[in-house]
Structure formats: C-alpha cells, structure tokens
C-alpha positions as CSV (number, residue, x, y, z in Angstrom):
1,X,76.6,110.4,101.8
2,X,79.1,108.2,102.6
3,X,80.0,105.4,100.0
4,X,82.8,104.0,100.3
5,X,85.2,101.8,97.9
6,X,87.7,98.4,98.1
7,X,90.3,98.4,95.5
8,X,93.3,96.1,94.9
9,X,92.9,92.8,95.2
10,X,93.6,90.1,93.2
11,X,96.0,86.3,93.3
12,X,98.5,86.6,94.3
13,X,101.6,83.4,95.8
14,X,102.1,82.5,99.3
15,X,104.7,84.7,100.7
16,X,103.6,87.5,98.4
17,X,102.0,91.0,98.9
18,X,99.5,93.3,98.3
19,X,98.6,97.0,98.8
20,X,94.5,97.4,99.3
21,X,92.8,100.5,99.4
22,X,89.7,101.7,101.2
23,X,88.4,105.5,99.1
24,X,86.0,107.7,100.4
25,X,83.6,110.1,98.9
26,X,81.2,112.3,99.9
27,X,83.2,112.5,103.4
28,X,86.7,113.1,105.0
29,X,88.0,110.0,105.8
30,X,90.2,111.3,108.2
31,X,87.7,112.1,111.0
32,X,86.4,108.4,111.7
33,X,88.1,105.5,112.9
34,X,87.5,102.6,109.9
35,X,88.9,98.8,110.1
36,X,89.8,96.6,108.0
37,X,87.7,93.1,107.8
38,X,87.6,89.9,105.7
39,X,85.1,86.9,105.4
40,X,86.6,84.2,103.4
41,X,84.4,80.9,102.2
42,X,82.5,79.5,105.0
43,X,83.2,81.9,107.6
44,X,82.1,84.6,109.2
45,X,83.5,88.1,108.7
46,X,86.1,88.7,110.8
47,X,88.1,92.1,111.8
48,X,91.9,92.6,110.6
49,X,93.0,95.9,111.2
50,X,91.8,99.1,112.0
51,X,92.7,102.7,112.4
52,X,91.5,105.5,115.1
53,X,90.8,109.4,113.5
54,X,93.2,111.6,112.4
55,X,92.1,113.7,116.0
56,X,93.0,110.4,118.3
57,X,96.6,110.1,116.3
58,X,96.2,107.2,114.3
59,X,96.0,104.4,116.9
60,X,96.2,100.8,114.7
61,X,95.0,97.7,116.2
62,X,95.3,94.3,114.6
63,X,94.2,90.9,114.7
64,X,96.4,88.3,116.1
65,X,96.5,86.3,112.9
66,X,97.8,89.4,111.1
67,X,100.0,91.0,113.5
68,X,103.3,91.6,112.3
69,X,102.2,91.1,108.5
70,X,99.5,94.0,107.5
71,X,99.7,97.3,108.4
72,X,96.8,100.0,108.1
73,X,98.1,103.7,106.7
74,X,95.7,106.8,105.9
75,X,96.5,108.6,103.0
76,X,95.1,112.2,103.7
77,X,95.7,113.4,100.8
78,X,94.0,111.1,98.6
79,X,91.4,110.0,101.6
80,X,92.4,106.9,101.5
81,X,93.1,103.7,104.3
82,X,95.2,101.5,103.0
83,X,96.5,98.0,104.2
84,X,99.4,96.7,103.2
85,X,99.4,92.8,103.2
86,X,102.7,91.0,103.6
87,X,103.8,87.5,103.2
88,X,100.6,86.2,102.5
89,X,98.9,82.8,103.7
90,X,96.6,80.4,101.8
91,X,94.6,81.1,104.9
92,X,94.6,85.0,104.0
93,X,92.7,83.9,101.1
94,X,88.8,86.0,101.5
95,X,86.8,89.3,100.5
96,X,88.3,92.2,102.3
97,X,85.8,94.9,103.2
98,X,86.7,98.0,104.6
99,X,83.9,100.3,107.3
100,X,83.9,103.3,109.3
101,X,83.0,104.0,112.4
102,X,81.5,107.4,114.0
103,X,81.8,106.7,117.6
104,X,84.9,109.3,118.1
105,X,86.7,107.4,120.4
106,X,89.4,107.6,120.9
107,X,90.7,103.8,120.0
108,X,89.3,102.2,117.4
109,X,87.7,98.4,118.2
110,X,87.9,95.2,115.6
111,X,84.1,94.7,116.6
112,X,82.5,95.2,113.3
113,X,79.3,96.1,115.5
114,X,80.6,99.6,115.4
115,X,80.9,99.7,111.8
116,X,78.9,101.3,109.0
117,X,79.1,101.9,105.4
118,X,80.3,99.2,104.1
119,X,82.4,98.8,100.7
120,X,81.6,95.8,98.1
121,X,85.3,95.0,99.2
122,X,87.6,93.4,97.2
123,X,88.6,90.1,96.6
124,X,92.2,88.6,97.4
125,X,93.1,85.2,96.4
126,X,96.5,83.4,97.6
127,X,97.3,80.5,95.8
128,X,99.9,78.7,94.0
C-alpha cells in the first residue's frame, strides 16, 4: 500500500527558502501525477503545484500565487517529489501536503478532488 510522507518544513524568515519533500513507500512515484497542496489556518486547502507522471514528461503546473517562486521536481532515484519554495512570504505559512493522482492523464491538475493517498503534512512557518 502506498504511503506518502512529507518532510523538510520549518520556520523561515520572509524572503527565505526551504526544500520540502514527498517520499513514497510501497510504490514507485514516477507512474503518478503528484500534487502539493497547502492549508493555512482558517482557510481551505488549496493546490500549489503539481507534476505529471514521468511517462507524461513531468509537465508542471503552479498556482498563480506561487508561480516563479516555487519549483516542483522529481527525484526518481530517491522516489520523491520535492518542492523548492523560495522568496517566502508570511502568507505562505501553512501545512503542506502531497498526494497522488492515479488517473494517468497527460497533464496534472491542481483540483484536489482527483488526489488520494494524502500524507500527514509538513508545517511551514514564515515569520521574522
């Protein structure tokens, strides 16, 4: 059974960077589209970035709020999908989750309804 585990969160000052990681056990991640989502206090969970399967050329999609600051990538050797988060702002403070989309489409989606096997999340706090 596939399990996803997020790691790498922490406290960072505005303008800083982190690299958070989504690791899988039980299956190879590169067959699936993987999405990163976040939920800030008092807000609904939202999609921030996704990457299609390796067979679909790792096409990427970003939310407008993170475009140009966040980068999603695969490390197939480690069986992870990572999210490099740069130029962090206070509004990026949230619990970050990863999940996979098993549909096998050519492109990924930021619609969380398509995703399953959610991890427990990793907390990112942006504060001075």
